C-alpha positions in Angstrom: 28.8 56.8 95.1 26.8 58.8 92.6 24.7 61.2 94.0 20.7 60.5 94.2 18.6 63.0 92.2 14.9 63.5 92.4 12.4 66.3 91.7 8.8 65.8 93.0 6.8 66.9 90.2 3.5 66.6 91.9 2.5 66.4 95.4 -0.8 63.9 95.4 -1.3 63.9 99.4 0.0 63.4 102.5 -1.0 59.9 104.6 0.4 60.7 107.9 2.6 62.5 109.9 5.1 61.3 112.7 6.0 63.0 116.1 9.3 64.5 114.0 7.8 66.6 111.5 8.2 63.8 108.8 5.3 62.9 106.4 4.5 60.1 105.1 3.4 61.0 101.0 2.1 60.0 97.5 4.3 62.2 95.3 4.9 61.5 91.5 8.8 61.7 91.5 11.5 61.9 88.6 14.5 59.7 89.9 17.5 60.8 88.0 16.0 62.4 85.2 13.9 59.8 84.6 9.8 60.0 83.9 8.1 60.4 87.2 6.4 57.4 89.0 3.9 57.4 92.0 6.0 57.4 95.1 5.2 56.1 98.6 7.8 57.3 101.4 8.3 59.9 104.1 9.9 63.1 103.2 11.3 65.5 106.2 9.8 68.6 106.3 11.7 70.6 103.9 12.1 67.7 101.4 16.1 67.3 101.4 15.4 63.8 103.0 13.6 60.8 102.3 13.2 57.5 103.8 13.0 54.0 101.9 9.9 53.7 100.0 8.0 52.3 97.1 8.0 53.8 93.2 4.8 52.3 91.4 4.1 52.7 87.6 0.3 53.5 86.7 -0.4 50.0 86.2 1.2 49.2 89.5 -1.0 51.6 91.3 -3.9 50.6 89.6 -3.4 46.8 90.5 -3.4 48.4 93.9 -6.1 50.1 94.2 -7.8 47.2 92.9 -6.7 45.1 95.6 -7.5 47.6 98.5 -11.2 48.1 97.3 -11.4 44.4 98.0 -10.4 44.4 101.3 -12.9 44.3 104.5 -11.4 47.1 106.9 -13.8 46.2 109.2 -12.3 42.9 109.4 -8.7 43.8 111.1 -8.6 44.4 114.7 -6.3 47.8 116.1 
């Protein structure tokens, strides 16, 4: 299996942190030397390992932003 090549080109922010120290982050990531895309996933503290995640184009992220803006968070029970 070919090695997965990645580079975090910009850290945008952390969403949460697990008890083991992994952080769920929004970053710009270049995968296999392709142009960077928005990426949401959990990363180990040294960013050498990652979980499965989701990669979004700028258009995908804009559509997600619009969807999230329309959600009434007060209607959800925890």
